[in-house]
C-alpha positions as CSV (number, residue, x, y, z in Angstrom):
1,M,2.9,22.2,5.1
2,V,6.7,21.7,5.3
3,D,8.5,22.3,2.2
4,Q,11.7,21.1,1.2
5,T,13.4,24.1,-0.3
6,H,15.8,24.3,2.3
7,V,16.8,20.7,2.6
8,R,20.1,19.8,0.6
9,A,18.9,16.5,-0.5
10,P,15.2,16.6,-0.9
11,D,13.1,13.4,-1.0
12,V,12.7,12.8,-4.6
13,Y,9.6,10.7,-4.0
14,A,7.7,13.6,-2.7
15,R,8.1,15.2,-5.9
16,S,7.2,12.4,-8.0
17,F,4.0,14.2,-9.5
18,Q,6.5,16.7,-11.2
19,M,8.7,14.0,-12.9
20,D,9.1,13.2,-16.2
21,P,8.0,9.5,-17.5
22,R,11.7,8.6,-17.9
23,T,12.6,9.5,-14.6
24,L,9.4,7.5,-13.3
25,D,10.2,4.5,-15.0
26,V,13.7,4.6,-13.3
27,M,12.0,5.1,-10.0
28,V,9.6,2.2,-10.6
29,T,12.5,0.0,-11.6
30,R,14.2,0.8,-8.3
31,L,11.0,0.6,-6.0
32,E,10.4,-2.7,-7.5
33,A,14.1,-4.2,-7.4
34,W,14.0,-2.9,-3.6
35,G,10.9,-4.9,-3.0
36,R,12.8,-8.2,-4.3
37,H,15.6,-7.4,-2.2
38,P,16.4,-10.0,0.6
39,F,16.9,-7.2,3.2
40,F,13.5,-5.7,2.4
41,L,11.6,-9.0,2.3
42,R,12.9,-9.8,5.8
43,A,12.2,-6.1,7.1
44,I,8.7,-6.2,5.7
45,D,7.9,-9.9,7.0
46,E,9.2,-8.8,10.4
47,Y,7.1,-5.8,10.4
48,L,3.9,-7.6,9.2
49,N,4.5,-10.3,11.6
50,A,4.8,-7.5,14.5
51,L,1.4,-5.8,13.5
52,A,-0.3,-9.5,14.3
53,L,-3.1,-8.6,12.0
54,S,-6.0,-10.9,12.3
55,G,-9.6,-11.4,11.2
56,R,-10.2,-9.1,8.1
57,P,-8.5,-5.9,8.6
58,R,-8.5,-2.9,6.5
59,V,-5.0,-1.5,5.9
60,L,-4.2,2.0,4.3
61,D,-0.7,2.5,2.9
62,L,-0.1,6.2,2.5
63,G,2.9,7.0,0.2
64,C,2.8,3.7,-1.4
65,G,4.9,4.3,-4.7
66,T,4.3,1.1,-6.6
67,G,2.7,-0.6,-3.8
68,V,5.5,-2.9,-2.7
69,A,4.6,-3.1,0.9
70,A,0.9,-3.3,0.0
71,R,1.5,-6.2,-2.5
72,A,3.8,-8.0,0.0
73,L,0.7,-7.7,2.5
74,A,-1.8,-8.8,0.1
75,R,0.4,-11.9,-0.9
76,R,0.6,-13.3,2.5
77,P,-1.4,-16.5,3.0
78,D,-2.9,-15.4,6.3
79,F,-4.1,-12.3,5.4
80,A,-7.8,-12.1,4.7
81,G,-8.3,-8.3,4.7
82,S,-8.0,-5.5,2.4
83,V,-5.5,-3.1,1.4
84,V,-5.8,0.6,-0.1
85,A,-2.7,2.0,-1.0
86,I,-2.3,5.7,-1.7
87,D,0.3,7.9,-3.6
88,I,0.7,11.3,-4.7
89,S,1.8,9.8,-8.3
90,D,-0.6,8.5,-10.7
91,Y,2.2,7.2,-12.6
92,L,3.6,5.1,-9.6
93,T,0.2,3.8,-8.6
94,A,-0.8,2.7,-12.2
95,A,2.5,1.0,-12.6
96,G,1.8,-0.7,-9.3
97,R,-1.7,-1.7,-10.6
98,R,-0.1,-3.7,-13.5
99,L,1.9,-6.0,-11.3
100,P,0.6,-9.1,-9.3
101,P,-1.7,-9.5,-7.1
102,R,-3.9,-7.3,-8.9
103,K,-7.0,-8.1,-7.1
104,A,-5.8,-8.2,-3.7
105,W,-5.2,-4.6,-3.3
106,A,-6.5,-1.2,-4.6
107,S,-4.4,2.0,-5.2
108,R,-5.2,5.5,-5.7
109,S,-3.3,8.7,-6.2
110,I,-4.4,12.0,-4.6
111,S,-4.4,15.5,-6.3
112,A,-0.8,17.0,-6.6
113,P,-2.0,20.4,-7.6
114,A,-3.4,20.9,-4.1
115,M,0.3,20.8,-2.7
116,R,2.6,23.3,-2.5
117,T,5.6,22.7,-4.9
118,G,7.9,25.0,-3.1
C-alpha cells in the first residue's frame, strides 16, 4: 500500500476516518457545495453521458465521500440501475444517506483499522 508520509500535501480525504466530527462536518459541507457547483454538474453530466449506461446497470462508486456522484447518477431520469457507494469514512457515508435520493442508492463504509495509517 502507498502511504502519504512523504507527500507535502497529503490527500485529506484518504484520512477522513481519522478526523474529528467538526472537521468532517466541514468536509461534508464542502463536498455537498461542490456537488451543486455548475462546473461539477456539467462535468458529471458529461461523464455520465459518456458512460452510455443502458438497461439496469449496477454501478460501484469507490471513495464516494457523501455520495455526490452516486446521487447524481441515481437522480437521472434515464437511469434504471442501482448504485452502491463505498467510502472509508462512516461519517461521510452516513451524511450522504441522510440526503436525497435516499432509496436510489446504497452506501457502505469499509473498515479503516485494516489500513496503514502511516
